[in-house]
KOLVOTOR-855448 format. One record per residue (C-alpha): x, z, y; residue number from 1. Coordinates in Angstrom, 1 decimal. Layout:
REM KOLVOTOR-855448
+--------+--------+--------+-----+
|     c1 |     c3 |     c2 | num |
+--------+--------+--------+-----+
|      X |      Z |      Y | NUM |
...
+--------+--------+--------+-----+
***
This chain:
REM KOLVOTOR-855448
+--------+--------+--------+-----+
|     c1 |     c3 |     c2 | num |
+--------+--------+--------+-----+
|  -53.3 |  -50.5 |  -71.8 |   1 |
|  -50.8 |  -53.0 |  -73.1 |   2 |
|  -47.2 |  -52.0 |  -73.9 |   3 |
|  -46.1 |  -54.0 |  -70.8 |   4 |
|  -48.5 |  -52.0 |  -68.6 |   5 |
|  -47.3 |  -48.7 |  -70.1 |   6 |
|  -43.7 |  -49.6 |  -69.4 |   7 |
|  -44.5 |  -50.6 |  -65.8 |   8 |
|  -46.2 |  -47.2 |  -65.3 |   9 |
|  -43.3 |  -45.3 |  -66.7 |  10 |
|  -40.9 |  -47.3 |  -64.5 |  11 |
|  -42.9 |  -46.5 |  -61.3 |  12 |
|  -43.0 |  -42.8 |  -62.2 |  13 |
|  -39.2 |  -42.7 |  -62.8 |  14 |
|  -38.6 |  -44.5 |  -59.5 |  15 |
|  -40.8 |  -42.0 |  -57.6 |  16 |
|  -39.1 |  -39.0 |  -59.3 |  17 |
|  -35.7 |  -40.5 |  -58.5 |  18 |
|  -36.7 |  -41.0 |  -54.9 |  19 |
|  -38.0 |  -37.4 |  -54.6 |  20 |
|  -34.7 |  -36.1 |  -56.0 |  21 |
|  -32.7 |  -38.2 |  -53.6 |  22 |
|  -34.8 |  -36.9 |  -50.7 |  23 |
|  -34.1 |  -33.3 |  -51.8 |  24 |
|  -30.3 |  -34.0 |  -52.1 |  25 |
|  -30.2 |  -35.7 |  -48.7 |  26 |
|  -32.2 |  -32.9 |  -47.0 |  27 |
|  -29.8 |  -30.4 |  -48.6 |  28 |
|  -26.9 |  -32.4 |  -47.4 |  29 |
|  -28.2 |  -32.4 |  -43.8 |  30 |
|  -28.9 |  -28.7 |  -44.0 |  31 |
|  -25.4 |  -27.9 |  -45.2 |  32 |
|  -23.9 |  -30.1 |  -42.5 |  33 |
|  -25.9 |  -28.4 |  -39.9 |  34 |
|  -24.8 |  -25.0 |  -41.3 |  35 |
|  -21.2 |  -26.1 |  -41.2 |  36 |
|  -21.6 |  -27.3 |  -37.6 |  37 |
|  -22.9 |  -23.9 |  -36.6 |  38 |
|  -20.1 |  -22.0 |  -38.3 |  39 |
|  -17.7 |  -20.2 |  -35.9 |  40 |
|  -15.0 |  -19.7 |  -38.5 |  41 |
|  -15.5 |  -22.6 |  -40.8 |  42 |
|  -18.0 |  -20.7 |  -42.9 |  43 |
|  -21.7 |  -21.7 |  -42.8 |  44 |
|  -23.8 |  -18.8 |  -41.3 |  45 |
|  -25.8 |  -18.3 |  -44.5 |  46 |
|  -22.7 |  -17.9 |  -46.6 |  47 |
|  -21.1 |  -15.6 |  -44.0 |  48 |
|  -24.3 |  -13.5 |  -44.0 |  49 |
|  -23.9 |  -13.1 |  -47.8 |  50 |
|  -20.3 |  -12.0 |  -47.4 |  51 |
|  -21.4 |   -9.6 |  -44.7 |  52 |
|  -24.1 |   -8.1 |  -46.8 |  53 |
|  -21.7 |   -7.6 |  -49.7 |  54 |
|  -19.2 |   -6.0 |  -47.4 |  55 |
|  -21.7 |   -3.5 |  -46.0 |  56 |
|  -23.0 |   -2.7 |  -49.5 |  57 |
|  -19.5 |   -2.1 |  -50.9 |  58 |
|  -18.5 |    0.0 |  -48.0 |  59 |
|  -21.7 |    2.2 |  -47.9 |  60 |
|  -22.4 |    2.4 |  -51.6 |  61 |
|  -19.1 |    2.3 |  -53.4 |  62 |
|  -16.1 |    3.0 |  -51.2 |  63 |
|  -14.7 |    6.5 |  -50.9 |  64 |
|  -11.2 |    7.8 |  -50.1 |  65 |
|  -11.6 |   10.2 |  -53.0 |  66 |
|  -11.4 |    7.3 |  -55.3 |  67 |
|   -7.9 |    6.3 |  -56.1 |  68 |
|   -6.3 |    3.2 |  -57.7 |  69 |
|   -4.8 |    3.9 |  -61.1 |  70 |
|   -1.1 |    4.7 |  -61.3 |  71 |
|    1.3 |    3.8 |  -64.1 |  72 |
|    4.5 |    4.9 |  -65.7 |  73 |
|    7.8 |    3.3 |  -64.8 |  74 |
|    7.9 |    1.6 |  -68.2 |  75 |
|    5.0 |   -0.6 |  -67.1 |  76 |
|    6.7 |   -2.0 |  -64.0 |  77 |
|    7.0 |   -5.8 |  -64.0 |  78 |
|    8.5 |   -8.5 |  -61.8 |  79 |
|    6.2 |   -9.0 |  -58.7 |  80 |
|    5.7 |  -12.7 |  -58.0 |  81 |
|    6.8 |  -13.9 |  -54.6 |  82 |
|    3.5 |  -15.2 |  -53.2 |  83 |
|    3.1 |  -16.3 |  -49.6 |  84 |
|    5.5 |  -16.5 |  -46.7 |  85 |
|    3.0 |  -17.0 |  -43.8 |  86 |
|    4.4 |  -15.4 |  -40.7 |  87 |
|    7.9 |  -15.1 |  -42.3 |  88 |
|    9.0 |  -18.7 |  -42.3 |  89 |
|   11.9 |  -18.0 |  -39.8 |  90 |
|   14.9 |  -15.9 |  -40.7 |  91 |
|   15.0 |  -12.5 |  -39.0 |  92 |
|   17.8 |  -10.1 |  -38.1 |  93 |
|   16.5 |   -6.9 |  -39.7 |  94 |
|   18.7 |   -4.7 |  -37.6 |  95 |
|   17.0 |   -6.0 |  -34.5 |  96 |
|   13.5 |   -5.4 |  -36.0 |  97 |
|   11.1 |   -3.1 |  -34.1 |  98 |
|    7.5 |   -2.0 |  -34.8 |  99 |
|    5.2 |   -2.1 |  -31.8 | 100 |
|    2.5 |    0.6 |  -31.8 | 101 |
|    0.7 |    2.5 |  -29.1 | 102 |
|    3.3 |    1.6 |  -26.4 | 103 |
|    6.2 |    2.6 |  -28.7 | 104 |
|    8.9 |    0.4 |  -30.2 | 105 |
|    9.9 |    2.1 |  -33.4 | 106 |
|   12.8 |    1.5 |  -35.8 | 107 |
|   12.8 |    1.7 |  -39.5 | 108 |
|   14.5 |    5.1 |  -39.2 | 109 |
|   11.4 |    6.4 |  -37.3 | 110 |
|    9.2 |    5.4 |  -40.2 | 111 |
|   11.6 |    6.9 |  -42.8 | 112 |
|   11.5 |   10.2 |  -40.9 | 113 |
|    8.0 |   10.7 |  -42.3 | 114 |
|    7.4 |   12.2 |  -45.7 | 115 |
|    8.3 |    9.7 |  -48.4 | 116 |
|    5.6 |    8.8 |  -50.9 | 117 |
|    6.1 |    6.9 |  -54.1 | 118 |
|    3.3 |    5.2 |  -56.2 | 119 |
|    3.3 |    2.8 |  -59.1 | 120 |
|    0.2 |    0.7 |  -59.0 | 121 |
|   -1.2 |   -2.5 |  -60.3 | 122 |
|   -0.8 |   -5.0 |  -57.4 | 123 |
|   -3.7 |   -7.4 |  -57.7 | 124 |
|   -3.8 |  -10.9 |  -56.2 | 125 |
|   -7.1 |  -12.6 |  -55.3 | 126 |
|   -5.8 |  -15.6 |  -57.4 | 127 |
|   -6.4 |  -13.6 |  -60.5 | 128 |
|   -3.0 |  -12.2 |  -61.5 | 129 |
|   -1.6 |   -8.7 |  -61.2 | 130 |
|    1.7 |   -6.9 |  -61.7 | 131 |
|    2.5 |   -3.2 |  -62.0 | 132 |
|    4.9 |   -2.4 |  -59.1 | 133 |
|    6.4 |    0.7 |  -57.6 | 134 |
|    6.4 |    1.1 |  -53.9 | 135 |
|    7.8 |    3.9 |  -51.6 | 136 |
|    7.2 |    4.5 |  -47.9 | 137 |
|    5.2 |    6.6 |  -45.5 | 138 |
|    1.4 |    7.1 |  -45.7 | 139 |
|   -0.3 |    5.2 |  -42.9 | 140 |
|   -2.3 |    8.3 |  -42.2 | 141 |
|    0.9 |   10.3 |  -41.6 | 142 |
|    2.3 |    7.5 |  -39.4 | 143 |
|   -0.9 |    7.4 |  -37.3 | 144 |
|   -0.9 |   11.2 |  -36.8 | 145 |
|    2.7 |   11.1 |  -35.5 | 146 |
|    3.0 |    7.9 |  -33.6 | 147 |
|   -0.5 |    7.0 |  -32.6 | 148 |
|   -2.1 |   10.4 |  -32.0 | 149 |
|   -5.8 |   10.2 |  -31.2 | 150 |
|   -6.2 |    6.8 |  -32.8 | 151 |
|   -7.8 |    8.2 |  -35.9 | 152 |
|  -11.1 |    7.9 |  -34.0 | 153 |
|  -10.7 |    4.1 |  -33.8 | 154 |
|  -12.9 |    1.9 |  -36.0 | 155 |
|  -10.3 |   -0.7 |  -37.1 | 156 |
|   -6.5 |   -1.1 |  -37.5 | 157 |
|   -4.9 |   -4.5 |  -37.0 | 158 |
|   -1.5 |   -5.7 |  -38.2 | 159 |
|    0.6 |   -8.7 |  -37.2 | 160 |
|    3.9 |  -10.2 |  -38.2 | 161 |
|    6.5 |  -10.3 |  -35.4 | 162 |
|    5.6 |  -13.9 |  -34.5 | 163 |
|    1.9 |  -13.3 |  -35.0 | 164 |
|    1.7 |  -16.0 |  -37.6 | 165 |
|    0.0 |  -13.7 |  -40.1 | 166 |
|   -2.5 |  -11.0 |  -39.3 | 167 |
|   -4.9 |   -8.7 |  -41.1 | 168 |
|   -7.4 |   -6.0 |  -40.2 | 169 |
|   -8.7 |   -3.0 |  -42.0 | 170 |
|  -11.6 |   -0.6 |  -41.5 | 171 |
|  -10.3 |    2.9 |  -40.6 | 172 |
|  -11.4 |    4.6 |  -43.8 | 173 |
|   -9.4 |    2.1 |  -45.9 | 174 |
|   -6.4 |    2.4 |  -43.6 | 175 |
|   -6.4 |    6.2 |  -43.9 | 176 |
|   -6.8 |    6.1 |  -47.7 | 177 |
|   -4.1 |    8.4 |  -49.2 | 178 |
|   -2.6 |    5.5 |  -51.2 | 179 |
|   -2.2 |    3.2 |  -48.2 | 180 |
|    1.5 |    3.0 |  -47.4 | 181 |
|    3.9 |    1.5 |  -44.9 | 182 |
|    6.4 |    0.6 |  -47.6 | 183 |
|   10.1 |    0.0 |  -47.2 | 184 |
|   11.1 |    0.2 |  -50.9 | 185 |
|   10.0 |   -1.6 |  -54.0 | 186 |
|   10.9 |   -0.8 |  -57.6 | 187 |
|   13.6 |    1.7 |  -56.5 | 188 |
|   15.4 |   -0.6 |  -54.0 | 189 |
|   14.9 |   -1.6 |  -50.3 | 190 |
|   12.4 |   -4.4 |  -49.8 | 191 |
|   13.8 |   -7.9 |  -50.0 | 192 |
|   13.1 |  -10.4 |  -47.3 | 193 |
|   10.7 |  -12.4 |  -49.5 | 194 |
|    8.7 |   -9.2 |  -50.3 | 195 |
|    8.3 |   -8.3 |  -46.6 | 196 |
|   11.4 |   -6.4 |  -45.5 | 197 |
|   11.9 |   -4.3 |  -43.6 | 198 |
|    8.3 |   -3.0 |  -43.6 | 199 |
|    5.1 |   -4.0 |  -45.4 | 200 |
|    1.6 |   -2.7 |  -46.0 | 201 |
|    0.7 |   -1.5 |  -49.5 | 202 |
|   -3.0 |   -0.8 |  -50.0 | 203 |
|   -3.8 |   -0.7 |  -53.7 | 204 |
|   -7.6 |   -0.4 |  -53.2 | 205 |
|   -7.6 |   -4.0 |  -51.8 | 206 |
|   -6.4 |   -7.4 |  -53.0 | 207 |
|   -2.9 |   -8.6 |  -52.0 | 208 |
|   -4.2 |  -10.7 |  -49.1 | 209 |
|   -4.5 |   -7.4 |  -47.1 | 210 |
|   -1.0 |   -6.3 |  -48.0 | 211 |
|    0.7 |   -7.9 |  -45.0 | 212 |
|    4.5 |   -8.3 |  -45.2 | 213 |
|    7.0 |   -7.9 |  -42.4 | 214 |
|    4.8 |   -5.9 |  -40.0 | 215 |
|    5.7 |   -6.3 |  -36.4 | 216 |
|    2.7 |   -4.8 |  -34.6 | 217 |
|    0.0 |   -2.2 |  -35.4 | 218 |
|   -3.0 |   -1.7 |  -33.2 | 219 |
|   -6.0 |    0.8 |  -33.3 | 220 |
|   -9.1 |   -0.7 |  -31.8 | 221 |
|  -12.9 |   -0.5 |  -31.9 | 222 |
|  -13.6 |   -4.2 |  -32.0 | 223 |
|  -12.6 |   -5.8 |  -35.3 | 224 |
|   -9.3 |   -7.7 |  -35.0 | 225 |
|   -8.8 |  -11.2 |  -36.4 | 226 |
|   -8.0 |  -11.5 |  -40.1 | 227 |
|   -6.1 |  -14.6 |  -41.4 | 228 |
|   -7.8 |  -15.1 |  -44.7 | 229 |
|  -11.3 |  -14.2 |  -43.4 | 230 |
|  -10.9 |  -17.1 |  -41.1 | 231 |
|  -10.3 |  -19.2 |  -44.2 | 232 |
|  -13.5 |  -18.1 |  -45.8 | 233 |
|  -12.4 |  -15.0 |  -47.9 | 234 |
|  -14.3 |  -11.8 |  -47.9 | 235 |
|  -13.1 |   -9.5 |  -45.1 | 236 |
|  -13.4 |   -6.2 |  -47.0 | 237 |
|  -11.4 |   -7.6 |  -50.0 | 238 |
|  -11.9 |   -4.3 |  -51.9 | 239 |
|  -11.3 |   -3.9 |  -55.6 | 240 |
+--------+--------+--------+-----+
***
């Protein structure tokens, strides 16, 4: 075989290989497009199934209310970054604020009537940063027992800002974790507006996306409520 014939043969092989690779890429593109078209929340079904599998495995194999997030001395407290104002864009008269739950309209004084719990934890953001922060407020489990009696048998708890612009949902075991607080103080002072005044959720066993600020409504239900960042493709469980 002459050098020219060998070169022609190599060229034909390269062309066929390139064509096969292009066909695979094209087929993959069509498959991803069909998956995206089938997505109900913007997440292709195959990816959502992976997230669901991880969620079930974490919940069944790893999660326990006997496991607590680490706590720290006051000397470790840092300055918590202001991150996210979804649902809090409009100014609010905090004296007029009310928390809607189980047919009741509660004031901050109602929440403050519950035993006060303080905890200094490492607040972790899904973006990769964390800050040791002190929070104080009422355990969500104490709140539920007093203001939503019987709701402990529900499967989920949903939270919304007053204008419903931001919303999260929790499984009941996570909600009843002893470190889950309805917090009204941070680092020894009342919450500021940018950090969720007058009342925010603090759940140190989950990432910050679950720690909703400026809570306006809490509901206890058996069908999983909507969750803002899950709709954007993040893992619903969001556990550490």
